[in-house]
C-alpha angles and dihedrals in degrees: 000000000000090000092055092050090054092051089051090051091051090050093051091046091051092050091049092050092049091048092048090049092050092048091051091046091051092046095050090043090053091047092049091048091047091050092046091049092047092051091045092051091049091048092047092047089052091049092049092047091049091048092052100044090106115033115223094193129026137164112256098188144338119217122197124197115185129187141132139240141178137234114218110217095189122097093221092048091235095157090235096117112039131164108208117216133187124206140180120199112212123205116188117189117204122206115206099167105063091097104016111038099188125059111264138159089265098059099033115101120237100170137008127193136177111203143141085063114177130168116203122196134153091212123068089213113146134337108297129201143148119224145156114283123210101238089215087067096045112149093022125100116249136154117223123212086231093064092110127143125221098202141340140204131177093284108006129068126185118205132199118267119260118224117196125213107231116218139166127252094240093057111106125241104358113205102244091177086080127051104286132175133173120240091229093052091241093138129053131250104257119207138156132209111211129196105182129189095014084159121014127203096015112172123207114221118240094248095042123107115217135200121193093227141084090298086077088074093062092039091056093044093244113178100240092197090060090059093062108122140172115221116195129179145148124245114205120189119189115197128208090270088061092247120142125226117191135196125178109208126197120194125187112204116196132165124197138152090270094056094073094234092121100032100041095026092242142041127218126200132176132195125188136191092254091124095082119250097349091110097047119123114242115235111227107220094178098054132052101194141349 
C-alpha cells in the first residue's frame, strides 16, 4: 500500500514538473514573440516615417458645391409629380510639386482609384450614392449610370469603387463622361454626392413659383438637419514607379439656413491644406500597386 502511494506521488510530481515546464516555455515564447513584434513595429514605423518625410502627393484644396433639383414624372411636365433631389459636387485638387518641382516618374500618376466609399447618415432620407461627375456639368444636377450601391443598412451605405482613366494633357478629346484624370495632376478629381428622392410625388400649387435649385428644399418643407451626411472614402494614387500613395478623406456635409442653400439656391464651401501635413498622401511601403 505504501509503495503504491509513492508511485502516485511520483506520477503527480512528474505531471507538475511537465506542466511547470510547459508554462515556462509558453511564457518565454510569448515574451520573445512580444519583444520581436515590438521591435518589428518600431522598425517598420521608422521606415514609414522616413518614407513619408517629403510628401510626393498632397491635397491642395477641396471645393463643395451643394444645391437641389427635381425630376418631373409627368409627361406634360405639369410639376404635379416631382421627385426632389439634393446633390453636392466635390472637386479635389492634387498637388504633386510641393516636394518634386519637375515632372518625374515619381510624381506622375499611372492609376487613380476611389474606394472604401461609405456614406453615414442617421436619417434614411432619400437614396444616397457617391459617383464620378463630369466636370463639364459641374454645378448641374445629373445622375450617373455608375451611381450604384454595394450594400446598405439603416445608417451606412457602401458604394462601388471608382477607377479613373489616366491620360495626358496633350491627348486630344478626352472623354470626360467617364472618370478621367491627368497624369500631371493638372485637373481635379470630380465627384458628386447624390441624395435622390428626398421627397417623392411633390406637387407644385398653381399659384406657386418654383426654382430648380436648393430653394426647393425649403419650399417643400424638407428637414435640412435630416440631410446631414458624412462621406468617407480612400484615394489611392499609383505613380509610374508602381508605388501607392493613400489618403483617407472624411467629408461632413451639412445644410442649414445659414449655408445659403435655401436662400441663394446653392451653397459653396472650400477647404485648403493650411493645417500643415493633414492633407499629405501616405506612401505605402508594403504594397506596390492595388
